[in-house]
C-alpha positions in Angstrom: 34.2 -23.0 -19.3 37.8 -21.9 -17.9 39.1 -25.3 -18.1 38.5 -25.7 -21.5 39.8 -22.2 -22.7 42.8 -23.4 -20.4 43.3 -26.7 -22.2 42.8 -24.6 -25.6 45.6 -22.5 -24.3 47.8 -25.5 -24.2 47.5 -26.9 -27.1 47.6 -23.7 -29.3 46.5 -20.8 -31.0 44.8 -22.6 -33.6 42.8 -24.6 -31.1 41.9 -21.4 -29.4 40.2 -20.3 -32.6 38.1 -23.1 -33.1 37.5 -23.3 -29.5 36.1 -19.6 -30.1 33.7 -21.1 -32.6 31.9 -23.2 -30.7 29.8 -22.9 -27.3 31.4 -25.2 -25.5 34.1 -28.6 -25.9 31.8 -31.5 -24.1 33.5 -34.3 -22.2 32.1 -38.4 -22.4 31.7 -39.3 -26.3 31.1 -35.5 -26.8 34.8 -35.3 -26.9 35.1 -38.2 -29.6 37.0 -37.3 -33.0 34.5 -37.0 -35.3 33.8 -40.1 -37.7 34.2 -38.1 -41.1 37.9 -37.6 -39.9 38.6 -41.2 -38.7 37.0 -42.7 -42.0 39.0 -40.2 -44.1 42.2 -41.4 -41.5 41.9 -45.0 -42.1 41.6 -45.1 -46.1 44.9 -43.9 -46.1 46.6 -46.1 -43.3 47.9 -49.1 -44.2 46.5 -51.6 -40.9 48.5 -54.6 -40.2 46.6 -57.8 -40.0 47.0 -61.3 -39.4 45.1 -64.3 -39.9 43.9 -64.7 -36.5 42.0 -61.8 -37.2 38.0 -62.3 -38.0 36.8 -59.3 -37.4 38.7 -56.2 -37.5 39.3 -52.5 -38.8 38.2 -53.8 -42.3 35.2 -54.8 -41.3 34.9 -53.2 -38.0 32.1 -54.2 -35.6 31.5 -53.0 -32.0 34.3 -55.6 -30.9 37.2 -57.4 -32.3 37.3 -60.9 -32.9 40.3 -63.1 -32.8 40.5 -66.5 -33.1 42.3 -67.6 -30.0 45.6 -69.9 -29.9 45.4 -73.3 -31.6 46.2 -75.6 -28.4 46.9 -75.4 -24.4 50.4 -75.7 -25.4 49.6 -71.7 -25.5 49.2 -68.9 -22.5 47.1 -65.4 -23.6 49.5 -62.3 -23.1 48.1 -58.9 -22.0 49.5 -55.4 -21.5 49.2 -52.0 -21.7 50.6 -48.8 -21.9 49.6 -45.1 -22.2 52.0 -41.7 -22.1 51.6 -38.0 -23.3 53.8 -37.1 -26.4 57.3 -36.2 -25.2 58.6 -35.4 -29.2 57.2 -32.9 -31.7 56.6 -35.3 -34.4 53.6 -37.6 -34.3 54.9 -40.3 -37.1 58.3 -40.7 -34.4 55.6 -40.7 -31.6 53.2 -43.2 -33.0 56.2 -45.4 -33.5 57.7 -44.9 -30.2 54.1 -45.5 -28.4 54.1 -48.9 -30.2 57.7 -50.0 -29.0 57.2 -48.9 -25.7 53.7 -51.0 -25.7 55.0 -54.0 -27.6 58.0 -54.4 -25.5 56.4 -56.5 -22.1 55.7 -59.0 -24.8 59.0 -58.5 -26.0 60.5 -59.2 -22.7 58.4 -62.4 -22.2 59.2 -63.9 -25.9 55.2 -63.6 -26.4 54.0 -62.8 -30.1 52.1 -59.6 -30.3 48.8 -60.6 -32.2 46.4 -57.4 -31.9 46.0 -54.0 -30.6 43.8 -51.7 -29.6 44.8 -47.9 -30.2 43.8 -45.3 -27.8 44.6 -41.7 -28.8 44.3 -38.2 -27.8 44.6 -35.4 -30.3 44.7 -31.9 -29.3 42.1 -29.6 -29.8 42.3 -27.6 -33.5 40.6 -27.9 -36.7 39.3 -30.7 -38.5 42.3 -30.3 -40.9 44.7 -30.5 -38.5 43.2 -32.8 -36.6 43.2 -35.2 -39.2 46.5 -34.6 -40.4 47.9 -35.4 -37.3 46.4 -38.3 -36.8 47.2 -39.5 -39.9 50.7 -39.1 -39.3 50.2 -40.5 -35.6 48.9 -43.9 -37.0 50.8 -44.2 -39.7 53.7 -44.1 -37.5 52.0 -46.7 -35.4 51.0 -48.9 -37.9 54.7 -49.1 -39.4 55.8 -50.1 -36.0 53.1 -53.0 -35.5 53.9 -54.3 -39.1 57.2 -54.7 -38.2 56.5 -56.7 -34.9 53.8 -58.8 -37.3 50.8 -57.2 -34.6 47.7 -56.5 -36.3 45.5 -53.5 -35.4 41.7 -54.5 -35.1 40.4 -51.2 -33.5 40.8 -48.3 -30.8 39.6 -44.9 -29.4 40.3 -41.3 -30.6 38.8 -38.3 -28.6 39.7 -34.6 -28.5 42.1 -33.2 -25.4 44.8 -30.7 -24.4 48.1 -32.9 -25.5 48.9 -35.3 -27.7 49.2 -38.6 -26.1 49.0 -42.3 -27.3 48.7 -46.2 -25.9 48.0 -49.5 -26.5 46.2 -52.0 -25.2 48.0 -55.3 -27.1 46.9 -59.3 -26.6 49.4 -62.2 -27.4 50.5 -65.5 -27.4 53.6 -67.4 -26.0 54.3 -70.7 -25.7 54.0 -72.1 -22.0 57.5 -73.9 -22.3 59.2 -70.8 -23.9 58.1 -67.6 -22.0 60.8 -65.6 -20.2 59.4 -64.2 -16.6 61.1 -61.4 -14.6 62.0 -63.9 -11.9 64.0 -66.6 -12.4 67.7 -65.6 -12.1 70.4 -68.0 -10.6 73.7 -67.2 -8.2 76.6 -66.6 -11.0 73.7 -65.5 -13.9 75.5 -62.4 -15.5 73.5 -59.5 -16.2 72.6 -57.9 -19.6 70.9 -54.9 -20.7 70.7 -54.4 -24.4 70.2 -50.8 -25.0 71.7 -47.1 -23.0 70.1 -45.4 -20.5 69.5 -41.8 -20.2 66.0 -41.0 -22.4 64.3 -39.5 -18.8 66.8 -36.9 -18.2 67.5 -35.7 -21.9 64.1 -35.2 -22.2 63.9 -33.1 -19.4 66.7 -31.0 -20.5 64.9 -30.8 -24.0 62.1 -29.4 -22.5 64.3 -26.7 -20.9 65.9 -25.8 -24.0 69.1 -27.2 -22.4 69.8 -30.5 -24.5 72.1 -30.9 -27.4 70.0 -31.8 -31.0 72.4 -34.4 -31.4 71.7 -36.0 -28.1 68.1 -35.7 -28.4 68.2 -37.6 -31.9 70.2 -40.7 -30.7 67.8 -41.1 -27.7 65.2 -41.0 -30.7 67.2 -43.4 -33.1 67.8 -46.0 -30.0 63.7 -45.4 -28.7 62.3 -46.4 -32.4 64.6 -50.0 -32.1 62.1 -52.5 -31.3 63.1 -55.1 -28.3 61.5 -57.9 -30.2 64.7 -59.7 -31.9 66.5 -58.9 -28.8 64.2 -61.1 -26.2 64.5 -63.6 -28.8 68.4 -64.1 -29.2 68.4 -64.0 -25.1 65.9 -66.8 -25.0 67.3 -68.5 -27.7 70.8 -68.1 -27.9 71.8 -67.0 -24.4 69.5 -69.3 -22.8 68.5 -66.6 -20.6 66.8 -67.3 -17.0 64.9 -63.9 -16.5 64.2 -60.8 -18.5 62.2 -57.7 -17.9 61.9 -54.4 -19.7 63.4 -51.1 -18.5 60.6 -48.3 -18.2 59.6 -45.9 -16.0 60.9 -47.4 -12.2 64.6 -47.4 -14.1 67.1 -49.6 -14.7 67.7 -50.0 -10.4 64.2 -50.2 -10.1 63.2 -53.0 -12.6 66.2 -55.0 -11.4 65.0 -55.0 -7.5 61.5 -56.6 -9.3 63.5 -59.4 -10.9 65.7 -60.0 -7.6 62.0 -59.7 -5.2 61.8 -62.5 -3.2 64.8 -64.2 -4.1 67.5 -65.2 -2.2 70.0 -63.2 -4.8 71.4 -60.1 -4.8 73.1 -58.5 -8.4 76.3 -56.4 -8.5 76.3 -54.0 -10.8 79.4 -52.6 -12.3 78.3 -48.8 -12.3 81.2 -47.8 -15.2 80.1 -50.5 -17.6 76.1 -49.4 -17.8 75.8 -47.9 -21.7 74.8 -44.2 -21.5 73.1 -41.9 -23.8 75.4 -39.6 -25.3 74.5 -36.5 -23.5 72.9 -38.1 -20.8 75.7 -37.7 -18.0 76.2 -34.2 -18.9 72.3 -33.5 -18.1 72.4 -35.7 -15.3 75.7 -33.5 -13.4 73.8 -30.1 -14.5 70.9 -32.2 -12.0 68.1 -32.0 -14.7 65.9 -35.1 -13.7 62.7 -36.3 -14.9 59.6 -35.2 -12.6 59.4 -39.2 -11.7 63.3 -39.5 -11.0 62.2 -38.4 -6.9 60.1 -41.2 -6.7 62.1 -43.5 -8.7 65.1 -42.7 -6.2 63.3 -44.0 -3.3 64.6 -47.1 -4.0 68.0 -46.2 -3.2 67.0 -48.1 0.0 68.0 -51.2 -1.3 71.4 -50.4 -2.5 73.8 -51.4 0.0 76.7 -48.9 -0.5 74.8 -46.2 -2.0 76.3 -43.5 0.6 79.4 -44.3 -1.3 77.9 -43.3 -4.5 75.3 -40.8 -3.3 77.1 -37.5 -5.0 77.9 -39.4 -8.5 75.9 -38.3 -10.9 76.1 -41.7 -13.3 74.9 -43.5 -10.2 71.5 -41.1 -10.7 71.0 -42.6 -13.8 70.0 -45.9 -12.4 67.1 -44.3 -11.4 65.8 -42.4 -14.6 62.4 -43.4 -15.8 63.2 -45.3 -19.6 60.7 -44.7 -22.5 60.9 -47.6 -25.2 64.3 -48.6 -23.0 66.1 -51.7 -23.3 65.8 -55.5 -22.1 67.9 -56.6 -19.1 68.5 -60.2 -18.6 70.3 -62.8 -16.6 72.5 -65.5 -18.8 74.4 -68.4 -17.7 78.5 -66.6 -17.5 79.2 -69.8 -20.8 76.4 -68.2 -22.8 78.0 -64.4 -22.8 80.0 -63.8 -25.4 78.1 -65.9 -28.2 74.1 -63.7 -26.9 76.8 -60.1 -27.3 77.8 -61.0 -30.6 74.3 -61.9 -31.5 72.8 -58.5 -29.9 75.5 -56.7 -32.1 75.1 -58.2 -35.0 71.4 -57.6 -34.7 72.0 -53.8 -34.3 71.9 -53.6 -30.1 75.0 -51.7 -30.9 75.7 -51.1 -27.4 73.7 -54.0 -25.5 76.8 -54.8 -22.4 77.4 -56.7 -19.1 76.6 -54.8 -16.4 77.0 -57.0 -13.6 76.6 -60.2 -12.3 73.9 -62.0 -9.5 75.5 -63.4 -6.3 73.2 -65.2 -3.0 72.1 -62.6 -0.8 73.3 -62.5 2.9 70.3 -62.4 5.4 68.1 -59.4 4.9 70.9 -57.6 3.2 69.7 -54.8 0.6 69.6 -56.4 -3.1 72.1 -54.3 -4.6 75.2 -54.5 -4.5 77.4 -51.5 -6.8 81.0 -51.7 -7.6 
């Protein structure tokens, strides 16, 4: 059918040649990657595991079995993330996908215990599908190992584009969880990574991005938020925390303030920005999600004052594997930033503070 040929065309000439040998490409479970390919890939992987895993990939069954937390002092956490590839290297893509998926756990200072992978590999010959899947899963396993999270299973199918996601389960002590809301008046706002991945990779798709810009963005995305989350809690005594991802810095900040009597003063020039992101914004190159994200401008009291600023528009830029956004007491700021910088979050910075909201006023004031 034409839709299969269109999908193959998107995947490349190798896929067209492969499909031309077949009468059709099926949906449903007929679209799964074959068992022989999966077996060969799994034999080559160093699959991370944990003591809690009773049945995992080393002894596959219909479901993975994982020992629950040892007491009622713990809570279970569940999260999921999935997206299409935006880089040409499956190994790098696998690492970024894991970091992004685990970031919700790290923002709450939860310990990720097990993960299920969802992979889509472009139509191609068996040899190419196997190599692509091996590279992507090797990168994923490396990143999972660094966060001490077990890979216990998954699902792999063929499709038009490379894509990957993870369903993650973890645990957190009731008294240690960091939530999105909880900021207090006079708390200081810290951002642990620079922003700009959305505009940079939009520019990359248009062939208008400098290679050094993309290298810097990838380096940032490969930096896990695990140690940052623990530092914000243990050193900074953080009162709230979230990760900055698809809804952009401003969108996630508004979520933190929603339903509270607080607002945020943000110093626009203090926000760390990835190399090249400002140039892309000045050229009006933005992510396809930008028009939806920018609707949150209604929460900015002085939007009209900044609406022509390229830097202002980066506040709505969707981030992949972005940093953590947290509020900490003012007396903890210097020690927290020093610890974050020593751990490799070199651009971590204070970007504003929490103030009392006046009545029904908007929640964001730009300085």
